[in-house]
C-alpha positions as CSV (number, residue, x, y, z in Angstrom):
1,M,-30.5,-9.1,-24.2
2,S,-31.7,-6.3,-22.0
3,T,-34.4,-6.5,-19.3
4,I,-37.6,-5.0,-20.6
5,I,-40.0,-5.8,-17.7
6,Q,-38.9,-5.3,-14.1
7,V,-41.3,-6.3,-11.4
8,N,-39.7,-5.4,-8.0
9,K,-41.3,-6.4,-4.7
10,V,-44.8,-5.8,-6.1
11,S,-47.9,-6.6,-4.0
12,K,-51.5,-6.2,-5.1
13,S,-54.6,-6.4,-2.9
14,Y,-58.2,-5.7,-3.6
15,W,-60.8,-4.5,-1.1
16,R,-64.2,-6.0,-0.6
17,N,-66.2,-3.8,1.8
18,N,-63.7,-3.5,4.6
19,L,-61.9,-6.7,3.9
20,E,-58.5,-6.6,2.2
21,I,-57.9,-9.5,-0.2
22,P,-54.2,-10.0,-1.1
23,V,-53.5,-11.4,-4.5
24,L,-49.8,-10.8,-5.1
25,Q,-47.2,-10.7,-2.3
26,D,-43.8,-9.1,-2.6
27,L,-43.3,-10.5,-6.1
28,T,-40.1,-9.9,-8.1
29,L,-39.7,-10.9,-11.8
30,N,-37.5,-9.8,-14.7
31,V,-38.4,-10.5,-18.3
32,E,-35.8,-10.1,-21.0
33,E,-36.4,-8.3,-24.3
34,G,-37.5,-10.8,-26.9
35,E,-38.6,-13.4,-24.4
36,F,-41.8,-15.5,-24.7
37,L,-42.9,-16.1,-21.1
38,A,-45.8,-18.3,-20.0
39,L,-47.6,-17.8,-16.7
40,M,-49.5,-20.8,-15.2
41,G,-51.2,-21.5,-12.0
42,P,-54.5,-22.4,-10.4
43,S,-57.5,-20.2,-10.5
44,G,-57.0,-17.3,-8.1
45,S,-53.2,-17.6,-8.1
46,G,-52.7,-14.1,-9.4
47,K,-51.5,-14.8,-12.9
48,T,-54.1,-12.6,-14.6
49,T,-53.5,-9.9,-12.0
50,L,-49.8,-9.9,-12.7
51,L,-50.5,-9.7,-16.5
52,N,-52.8,-6.8,-16.0
53,L,-50.2,-5.0,-13.9
54,I,-47.5,-5.5,-16.5
55,A,-49.9,-4.2,-19.2
56,G,-50.8,-1.1,-17.2
57,I,-54.4,-2.1,-16.9
58,D,-54.2,-2.2,-13.1
59,R,-51.8,-0.6,-10.6
60,P,-49.8,-2.3,-7.9
61,S,-50.6,-1.7,-4.2
62,K,-46.9,-1.3,-3.5
63,G,-43.6,-2.0,-5.3
64,D,-42.0,-0.8,-8.5
65,L,-43.0,-1.9,-12.0
66,T,-40.8,-0.7,-14.9
67,V,-41.7,-1.6,-18.5
68,A,-39.5,-0.5,-21.4
69,G,-37.8,2.0,-19.2
70,T,-41.0,3.6,-17.7
71,D,-42.0,3.1,-14.1
72,I,-45.7,2.7,-15.0
73,A,-46.7,2.5,-11.3
74,K,-46.0,6.2,-11.1
75,L,-48.1,7.3,-14.1
76,N,-51.4,9.1,-13.7
77,E,-54.5,7.7,-15.5
78,S,-54.1,9.7,-18.7
79,G,-50.4,9.0,-18.8
80,L,-51.0,5.3,-18.3
81,A,-53.6,5.2,-21.1
82,K,-51.2,7.0,-23.4
83,W,-48.4,4.6,-22.4
84,R,-50.6,1.5,-23.0
85,S,-51.6,2.7,-26.5
86,E,-48.0,3.2,-27.5
87,N,-46.4,0.1,-25.9
88,V,-48.8,-2.8,-25.3
89,G,-50.7,-5.1,-27.6
90,F,-53.5,-7.1,-26.0
91,V,-54.9,-10.5,-27.0
92,F,-57.7,-12.0,-24.9
93,Q,-59.5,-15.4,-24.8
94,F,-62.6,-13.8,-26.4
95,Y,-61.6,-11.9,-29.4
96,N,-63.5,-8.6,-28.6
97,L,-63.9,-7.8,-32.3
98,I,-66.5,-5.3,-33.3
99,P,-69.1,-7.3,-35.2
100,V,-70.2,-4.4,-37.5
101,L,-66.6,-3.8,-38.7
102,T,-64.7,-5.9,-41.2
103,A,-61.4,-7.6,-40.3
104,Y,-59.6,-4.7,-42.0
105,E,-61.6,-2.1,-40.0
106,N,-61.1,-4.0,-36.7
107,V,-57.3,-4.1,-37.2
108,E,-57.2,-0.4,-38.3
109,L,-58.9,0.8,-35.1
110,P,-55.7,1.3,-33.0
111,L,-54.1,3.3,-35.8
112,L,-57.0,5.8,-35.8
113,L,-55.4,7.2,-32.6
114,T,-52.1,7.8,-34.4
115,K,-51.0,10.5,-36.8
116,L,-50.7,8.1,-39.7
117,S,-52.4,9.1,-43.0
118,K,-55.1,6.9,-44.5
119,S,-52.7,5.4,-47.0
120,E,-50.1,4.7,-44.3
121,R,-52.7,3.0,-42.2
122,R,-53.7,0.8,-45.2
123,K,-50.1,-0.3,-45.7
124,H,-49.8,-1.2,-42.0
125,V,-53.1,-3.1,-41.9
126,E,-52.6,-5.0,-45.1
127,A,-49.1,-6.0,-44.1
128,T,-50.2,-7.2,-40.7
129,L,-53.2,-9.2,-42.0
130,N,-50.8,-10.8,-44.4
131,I,-48.5,-11.8,-41.6
132,V,-51.4,-13.5,-39.7
133,G,-52.5,-15.3,-42.9
134,L,-55.7,-13.3,-43.5
135,G,-54.8,-11.1,-46.4
136,D,-57.6,-12.6,-48.4
137,R,-60.2,-12.2,-45.6
138,M,-59.8,-8.5,-44.8
139,N,-63.2,-7.5,-46.0
140,H,-65.0,-10.3,-44.1
141,Y,-67.0,-9.6,-40.9
142,P,-66.3,-11.5,-37.7
143,K,-69.4,-13.7,-38.2
144,Q,-68.0,-14.8,-41.5
145,L,-64.8,-16.1,-39.9
146,S,-64.0,-19.1,-37.8
147,G,-62.9,-18.8,-34.2
148,G,-59.3,-19.3,-35.1
149,Q,-59.5,-16.6,-37.9
150,E,-61.2,-14.2,-35.4
151,Q,-58.3,-14.7,-33.0
152,R,-55.9,-14.0,-35.9
153,V,-57.7,-10.7,-36.5
154,A,-57.4,-9.9,-32.8
155,I,-53.7,-10.7,-32.9
156,A,-53.3,-8.5,-36.0
157,R,-55.1,-5.7,-34.2
158,A,-52.7,-6.2,-31.2
159,V,-49.5,-5.9,-33.2
160,V,-50.4,-3.4,-36.0
161,T,-49.0,-0.5,-33.9
162,D,-45.7,-2.4,-33.4
163,P,-46.0,-2.5,-29.6
164,V,-43.1,-3.1,-27.3
165,I,-44.7,-6.0,-25.5
166,L,-47.6,-8.4,-26.4
167,V,-49.8,-9.6,-23.5
168,A,-52.1,-12.6,-24.0
169,D,-54.7,-13.9,-21.6
170,E,-55.7,-17.4,-22.4
171,P,-55.4,-16.8,-26.2
172,T,-56.3,-20.4,-27.1
173,G,-58.9,-20.9,-24.3
174,D,-61.9,-20.7,-26.7
175,L,-60.4,-22.7,-29.6
176,D,-60.3,-26.3,-30.7
177,K,-56.9,-28.0,-30.7
178,T,-56.2,-27.4,-34.4
179,S,-57.0,-23.7,-34.2
180,A,-55.1,-23.4,-30.9
181,D,-52.0,-24.9,-32.4
182,E,-52.2,-22.5,-35.4
183,I,-52.5,-19.5,-33.0
184,L,-49.5,-20.7,-30.9
185,T,-47.5,-21.2,-34.1
186,L,-48.3,-17.6,-35.1
187,M,-47.3,-16.3,-31.6
188,E,-44.0,-18.2,-31.9
189,R,-43.4,-16.6,-35.2
190,L,-44.1,-13.1,-33.8
191,N,-41.6,-13.9,-31.1
192,K,-38.8,-15.5,-33.1
193,E,-39.1,-13.7,-36.5
194,F,-40.4,-10.3,-35.4
195,K,-38.7,-10.3,-31.9
196,K,-41.9,-9.5,-30.0
197,T,-41.7,-9.9,-26.2
198,I,-44.7,-11.9,-25.2
199,V,-46.2,-12.6,-21.8
200,M,-49.0,-15.2,-21.9
201,V,-51.3,-16.5,-19.2
202,T,-52.5,-20.0,-19.9
203,H,-54.0,-23.0,-18.2
204,D,-52.9,-25.3,-21.0
205,P,-49.6,-27.0,-20.6
206,H,-49.4,-27.6,-24.4
207,A,-49.6,-23.9,-24.9
208,A,-47.0,-23.2,-22.2
209,E,-44.6,-25.6,-24.0
210,R,-44.4,-23.1,-26.9
211,A,-42.9,-20.4,-24.6
212,S,-39.2,-20.0,-23.9
213,R,-39.8,-19.9,-20.2
214,L,-42.5,-21.0,-17.8
215,L,-43.4,-19.5,-14.4
216,Q,-46.0,-20.9,-12.1
217,L,-47.8,-18.9,-9.5
218,D,-49.6,-20.1,-6.4
219,K,-51.4,-17.9,-4.0
220,G,-49.5,-14.8,-5.2
221,D,-46.0,-16.3,-5.1
222,L,-43.8,-17.6,-7.9
223,V,-43.2,-21.2,-7.2
224,L,-41.4,-22.6,-10.2
225,E,-39.2,-21.0,-12.8
226,P,-37.9,-23.4,-15.5
227,I,-39.2,-25.1,-18.5
């Protein structure tokens, strides 16, 4: 396997008035292609900040950050937005579905930015909804779906463009145990069967157990690296 994510001596600070607040400190991390990595740590440890840096949502204060061969720390805003749309799928704790759109229309949204024809988009959307087990719910609106089904739609939307990496921030945090287990099983399938590289932030040790590797952060430093 080749290394798909290289975080090299990355630091990240935020400023509040004139006060610098360090979040990550000189952090180095490699993620292999096809890996399912879980990030854990107490609140404020920097795990979501690290996820956002890897996904190109935020920029490091210093250090190098290469994902799929691109040093994303050096991209300008428009270049970073284009890179994100082509390389990253996002799954969040709250599903961020558009309530006035059907499941089909929510999943189709990222494809509207591509050059695919309407018929090609339909093939992609229907295939992806079938993968997540919602082929029979594509014309339902979010309010007609359970929380677990809404998260499945969100995952379908994240992977419909066939992204290089999938980032998930507390993807089971708003679900009951049964629904959470179903979502984790789906993510395992995406990793093992479809070879998706996944980086997941979670506070739930049961969720972390599904990953192939666990990293813990504490005050901006990696403190543990095995499962």
